C-alpha positions as CSV (number, residue, x, y, z in Angstrom):
1,X,0.2,0.1,0.1
2,X,1.2,3.5,-0.8
3,X,1.6,6.1,1.6
4,X,-1.8,7.9,0.3
5,X,-3.6,4.6,1.6
6,X,-4.4,3.4,-2.4
7,X,-3.9,-0.1,-3.1
8,X,-2.1,-0.5,-6.7
9,X,-4.5,-2.5,-9.1
10,X,-1.2,-4.2,-10.8
11,X,2.6,-4.7,-11.0
12,X,3.0,-1.9,-13.2
13,X,1.3,0.3,-11.2
14,X,3.4,-0.9,-8.3
15,X,6.6,-0.1,-10.2
16,X,5.5,3.2,-11.7
17,X,6.0,4.7,-8.3
18,X,9.7,4.6,-8.2
19,X,12.7,6.1,-10.0
20,X,13.4,4.9,-13.7
21,X,16.5,3.2,-12.4
22,X,14.4,1.3,-9.6
23,X,11.9,0.6,-12.5
24,X,14.4,-0.7,-14.6
25,X,15.7,-3.3,-11.7
26,X,12.1,-4.2,-10.7
27,X,11.6,-5.1,-14.4
28,X,14.4,-7.4,-14.4
29,X,13.3,-9.1,-11.5
30,X,9.6,-9.5,-12.7
31,X,11.1,-10.9,-15.9
32,X,13.5,-13.4,-14.0
33,X,10.5,-14.7,-12.0
34,X,8.2,-15.5,-15.2
35,X,11.4,-17.1,-16.9
36,X,11.9,-19.3,-13.5
37,X,8.2,-19.8,-13.1
38,X,6.2,-19.1,-16.6
39,X,3.1,-20.6,-15.3
40,X,2.5,-18.2,-12.7
41,X,0.1,-15.5,-12.6
42,X,0.9,-12.0,-11.4
43,X,-1.1,-10.1,-8.7
44,X,-0.8,-7.8,-5.8
45,X,-0.9,-9.5,-2.7
46,X,-0.4,-7.8,0.8
47,X,0.4,-4.6,-1.0
48,X,3.3,-6.1,-2.9
49,X,3.7,-7.6,-6.3
50,X,3.3,-11.4,-5.9
51,X,3.6,-14.5,-8.3
52,X,1.4,-17.1,-7.8
53,X,0.6,-20.9,-9.5
54,X,-1.7,-22.6,-6.9
55,X,-0.6,-20.3,-4.1
56,X,1.8,-17.3,-3.9
57,X,5.2,-18.4,-4.6
58,X,7.3,-15.2,-4.2
59,X,6.6,-11.4,-3.2
60,X,8.9,-8.5,-3.4
61,X,8.7,-5.0,-2.1
62,X,10.9,-1.7,-2.7
63,X,12.2,-0.5,0.9
64,X,14.5,2.4,1.5
65,X,17.5,0.8,1.4
66,X,16.7,-2.6,0.0
67,X,14.5,-4.8,-2.4
68,X,12.7,-7.2,0.1
69,X,12.1,-11.1,-1.7
70,X,9.8,-13.3,-0.2
71,X,9.9,-16.7,-0.9
72,X,8.8,-18.0,2.5
73,X,11.1,-19.6,5.0
74,X,11.8,-23.3,3.0
75,X,14.0,-21.9,0.6
76,X,15.9,-19.3,2.9
77,X,16.9,-22.8,4.6
78,X,17.9,-24.4,1.5
79,X,20.0,-21.7,-0.2
80,X,21.1,-20.6,3.3
81,X,25.1,-20.9,1.8
82,X,24.6,-18.9,-1.0
83,X,22.5,-16.2,0.8
84,X,25.0,-15.9,3.2
85,X,26.2,-12.3,2.2
86,X,22.7,-11.1,2.4
87,X,20.6,-10.1,5.6
88,X,17.9,-12.7,5.8
89,X,14.8,-13.4,8.1
90,X,12.6,-16.4,8.6
91,X,10.9,-15.7,5.3
92,X,12.9,-12.6,3.7
93,X,15.5,-11.9,1.8
94,X,17.3,-8.3,1.7
95,X,18.8,-7.4,-1.5
96,X,21.0,-3.8,-1.1
97,X,19.5,-1.6,-3.3
98,X,22.7,-0.2,-4.2
99,X,24.0,-3.5,-5.7
100,X,23.0,-5.7,-8.5
101,X,20.4,-8.5,-7.5
102,X,21.6,-11.9,-8.2
103,X,19.2,-13.0,-11.0
104,X,20.5,-16.3,-11.4
105,X,20.0,-17.2,-7.6
106,X,16.5,-15.6,-7.7
107,X,16.0,-17.5,-10.6
108,X,16.7,-20.6,-8.8
109,X,14.9,-19.9,-5.3
110,X,11.7,-19.3,-7.7
111,X,12.1,-22.5,-9.7
112,X,12.5,-24.4,-6.1
113,X,9.3,-22.5,-4.9
114,X,7.7,-23.5,-8.1
115,X,8.5,-27.1,-7.5
116,X,7.2,-27.1,-4.0
117,X,4.2,-25.5,-4.8
118,X,3.7,-28.6,-7.5
119,X,4.4,-31.0,-5.1
120,X,2.3,-29.9,-2.7
121,X,-0.7,-29.7,-4.9
122,X,0.0,-33.5,-6.0
123,X,0.2,-34.6,-2.5
124,X,-3.6,-33.1,-1.7
125,X,-4.7,-35.4,-4.5
């Protein structure tokens, strides 16, 4: 949600509020997610861009000094060694806004989440 309290209708509206430089990074992030999980649907959830298959795989949001990437907790455990240079918490990764995003790693995390989602759906049947 933005400071005026309005809710964005789509990811393009979310991106539009930022500088051209940040918009370019966000567009690369968006494309990386779509390449890693092409069957996802884009949405806004909890005021953030989100990508879902049967459920949301990942979210992201721009903060003052970082881009928050929210893949849930399990991928953060699985990719712990590769994420050691970034600040993480149970379900979040902070990518400093002044450094290049690790797109190959992001794609691996998204593919992992997509596989988790498919496997969870199969188990439910």
